[in-house]
C-alpha positions as MATLAB code, in Angstrom:
seq = 'MGAAPAREDHVVISPRDLTDADGVLLGFPTRFGMMAAQMKAFLDATGGLWQSQALAGKPAGVFLSTGTQGGGQETTALTAVTQLTHHGMLFVPLGYTFGAGMFGVDEVRGGSPYGAGTFAGADGSRTPSQAELAIARHQGTFFAGIAKKLKAGATALAAEASASA';
ca = [
      92.517   56.508  210.609;
      95.791   54.695  210.342;
      97.967   52.581  208.151;
      96.608   49.280  206.932;
      98.228   46.237  208.514;
     101.222   44.830  206.663;
     100.507   41.883  204.377;
     102.914   38.993  204.108;
     102.277   38.674  200.357;
     103.532   42.235  199.727;
     107.226   42.595  199.087;
     108.941   45.269  201.172;
     111.793   47.033  199.412;
     114.539   49.325  200.591;
     115.441   52.600  198.882;
     118.564   50.916  197.463;
     116.308   48.461  195.556;
     115.096   51.363  193.394;
     118.409   51.325  191.527;
     117.641   47.850  190.128;
     114.338   48.916  188.570;
     113.915   50.034  184.960;
     111.192   52.379  186.228;
     109.401   53.206  189.453;
     105.628   53.552  189.773;
     104.906   54.615  193.352;
     101.514   54.114  194.985;
     100.620   55.705  198.296;
      97.807   57.284  200.309;
      97.448   60.965  201.003;
      97.254   62.656  204.345;
      95.735   66.123  204.291;
      96.652   66.731  200.654;
     100.221   65.408  200.893;
     101.907   62.024  200.668;
     101.629   59.917  203.801;
     104.516   60.228  206.252;
     105.559   56.615  205.630;
     106.136   57.334  201.925;
     107.886   60.605  202.707;
     110.190   58.754  205.124;
     110.971   56.164  202.440;
     111.835   58.876  199.927;
     113.799   60.827  202.537;
     115.930   57.703  202.966;
     117.051   57.999  199.327;
     119.515   60.788  200.144;
     122.516   58.655  199.208;
     120.903   57.798  195.888;
     120.268   61.497  195.315;
     123.885   62.340  196.121;
     125.154   59.831  193.556;
     122.269   60.556  191.141;
     121.700   56.790  190.930;
     118.061   57.310  189.901;
     118.697   60.031  187.293;
     117.033   59.311  183.960;
     114.804   56.590  185.417;
     111.077   56.897  184.578;
     108.765   57.375  187.550;
     105.059   57.845  188.129;
     102.489   57.835  190.912;
      99.063   56.468  191.769;
      97.140   57.541  194.830;
      94.410   56.902  197.348;
      92.530   59.564  199.264;
      89.808   59.306  201.854;
      87.493   61.754  200.114;
      86.947   63.468  196.779;
      88.526   66.646  198.119;
      91.379   64.723  199.722;
      94.105   66.084  197.471;
      94.942   63.546  194.767;
      96.285   66.202  192.407;
      98.171   68.187  195.052;
      99.721   64.987  196.376;
     100.867   63.982  192.890;
     102.274   67.440  192.236;
     104.224   67.509  195.485;
     105.551   63.997  194.786;
     106.975   65.267  191.504;
     109.412   67.433  193.486;
     110.950   64.306  195.015;
     111.332   62.725  191.580;
     112.739   65.918  190.070;
     115.497   66.238  192.648;
     116.594   62.737  191.692;
     116.602   63.640  187.997;
     113.884   61.075  187.338;
     111.563   61.396  184.337;
     107.958   61.904  185.445;
     105.626   59.803  183.301;
     102.064   60.986  183.911;
      98.984   59.035  182.922;
      97.744   62.039  180.964;
      94.457   61.331  179.250;
      95.803   58.203  177.557;
      92.893   56.130  178.869;
      90.578   58.157  176.635;
      86.858   58.183  177.343;
      87.392   56.200  180.540;
      88.873   59.328  182.091;
      85.903   61.558  181.328;
      82.906   59.692  182.744;
      80.894   61.421  185.442;
      78.362   58.640  185.946;
      80.084   57.379  189.098;
      82.545   58.497  191.740;
      86.000   57.908  190.353;
      89.480   58.782  191.519;
      92.485   59.584  189.418;
      93.680   62.440  187.264;
      96.118   63.045  184.424;
      98.879   62.772  187.045;
      98.042   59.173  187.916;
      95.387   56.620  188.766;
      93.578   57.011  192.045;
      90.820   55.806  194.286;
      88.715   57.170  197.098;
      89.003   54.906  200.127;
      86.348   56.656  202.203;
      87.062   58.537  205.396;
      87.230   55.242  207.301;
      89.130   53.353  204.577;
      86.232   50.992  203.873;
      85.733   51.711  200.153;
      87.649   49.494  197.743;
      88.601   50.661  194.237;
      85.773   50.539  191.712;
      86.035   48.596  188.465;
      86.521   51.898  186.622;
      89.359   52.910  188.963;
      90.994   49.497  188.580;
      90.753   49.748  184.779;
      92.473   53.141  184.838;
      95.171   51.761  187.157;
      95.772   48.746  184.896;
      96.043   51.081  181.918;
      98.521   53.282  183.773;
     100.677   50.265  184.610;
     100.678   49.072  181.003;
     101.324   52.562  179.638;
     104.130   53.168  182.146;
     105.761   49.791  181.454;
     105.722   50.581  177.726;
     107.524   53.875  178.305;
     110.071   52.236  180.626;
     110.680   49.486  178.069;
     111.274   52.023  175.278;
     113.706   54.002  177.423;
     115.580   50.830  178.391;
     115.764   49.677  174.745;
     117.075   53.086  173.694;
     119.717   53.094  176.416;
     120.787   49.568  175.459;
     121.034   50.537  171.781;
     123.089   53.632  172.599;
     125.450   51.601  174.786;
     125.907   49.013  172.024;
     126.557   51.765  169.488;
     129.123   53.414  171.757;
     130.814   50.068  172.388;
     130.989   49.294  168.666;
     132.568   52.645  167.852;
     135.164   52.411  170.639;
];
């Protein structure tokens, strides 16, 4: 077990880049029911952002990958919420907004109301199923809609404040 090799087509960001985003949807694997050390190290590096509360009010969510069905998708999501909370971020869960697609038991499927998920297999060989990908796409669309509404509201409030000044 180990981290997948880095891909050149994946953008690598720094913690400071989070301040430029209208929202942050974090995806990461679990290790023994907790976020992987690499993700924890990334979030630990946001101490300066925490001190200045640069991420406060920003929407955030998670999606996960575990090796097995008992690998801790829900516990990992719940423990990730503590990181977001200390920053004052607004946790945007998937909930059951995907409807019937969340309730099927006809196939192995990752995810929960906390966020989309997949089971990678103990050796990492399983790729996300079509059902898992559909839930993940829905989460991205749902999350982007929430982030867009929050941004529009903030822009409207700023314009209103500017007009009355």
